[in-house]
N, C-alpha and C positions, 0 to 999 in steps of 0.2 A: 860696150855704150852703157851710159846710165838714162835709162828710161825711168821720168816720171810720168802717173799716171792717174787723174782725176775722176773722184767718185762718179761720174757720168761712163765713162767707159768700161770702171770695174762692174758696176750694177750691169751697165749693156751686157758685158760680157757672162755672166751668170743668170742673167734669164732669158734662156732660149727665143721667147714670146714677143721679145723687144726689139722694136722697130731696128736698132744698130749695134743687134748682137752679132751677125756674121762680122761685121769690122774689128767689133771691138773684142772677140774672139780669138780671129786670127793675131791682132797684136799680141793677145795675150802668150798665144802659142807660137809664136815670133820671138820674143821674150825669152821664155823655156828653151826654145830648140837652138837657137843661137849663143845663148848662153849673157844675157844681156842683165844688167843690173837692175831690178826693179826698185823703185820707191812712189811710197805713197804718206801724206800726212797724217801724223795721227790722229790727230780728228777727223780726217778723213774715214777712217777704218769707223768711227760711230756715226757718219753720215753714212754711209754705204750699210750699216747697218736699219738707219730709219729710213732710210727709204726703200730697202727690200722688204722691210716689214710692214709699212704704210703704204708703198703707190697700187695701185687698183689692177695691180698684176691678175692672168685668171693662167694658172691657176694661181692664189693669192702665195706668198712665200710667207711660213709660219716661223716665229722667232727661232727656232731648236734650226730649220733648214736654213734661216741667215745664218748664224753661230758656224753653221757645216760649211757654207762656202765660204766665212772667214777664214776659218779654223783647214779648212785643205787648199783655196784653190790662192789666198791671197798671203796669209801670215807665214807660209815658208819660203815664198818666191820673192817677199818685197821687202823691204827695209821701212821702216817704221819714222820719217822725218819727226822730230820735235820740235816748235818752238820756245823759246823761253818766254816768260812772264814779261817782262817790257819789250818782247816781239808785238805782241800782241796788243799790250796797249800802242805802242807805235804807229801798227796798222788802224788800229778803229780812230785812232786819230787822224791817221792819213785820210780813212774814208770821210769822216766828216769835214775836214779841211778840202776835199774836192767836191764835201756835196754827192756821193756815193752814198746809196740806201740800198736795202735791202739784201739778198745773197750775196750782194757783190763781196761785202767783206769775206764771205765764206773763199772766194774766187781769188780773190788778194793773200787771204793764208793759204792755199796752194801752190802760189806763184812763191811766197816767199819762203816755202819747206824746198820746193825742186830748185831754186837759186842757191837755198842752205847747202844742198846734197849734190850741187854743182851738176844738176843732169843736163845733159847733153838734145836730149827730144823732153817735148811735153808733151802728153796724148790727153784731147779734151773732145767733147762735143759741144763743149759750149765759146768757140774760137773767137767770137765776136766780141764780149765782156773781158775774155783773157787778153787777148792782143788789147783790148783798151786800158785794161791794165797794168799791165807788162811794162815794167823800167823798158829802156831801149835794146839791154845786153840780152834780153830773153825775146823778144818779137819773132825772131827768123825759127826759135824752136821750139815753137807753139803750132801742134798741128793736129788733125783727128787722126785718128788710124784710117 
């Protein structure tokens, strides 16, 4: 099965004190145990690093630790999905046309990557935004871990 993991899930899986750590970590363990194929957006890699190094986690995650998390827990197990320049232009234009603001553009990018990779399930803790933005063909694929 092809599984797409949003930044919110991968960050939660990496930080033991995170409120969603247990379900996120379980989803990651199922991916590995059941030999599913994991996908994450290429820009998501940068998002994960940014969140890990800036969120007020106690103890904090330092840059070298964030890289270790990416290198050991994500890169070996996930295929990075890249979008073309024209895809970014089209998605940002769609946000403007719909009046969508702020970070929703990143959620839309995640959805586009999941669709491009033909993922059968999309894991996120941002269910409301993902479901609001998703095309009908993806709506039933969006779940919290």
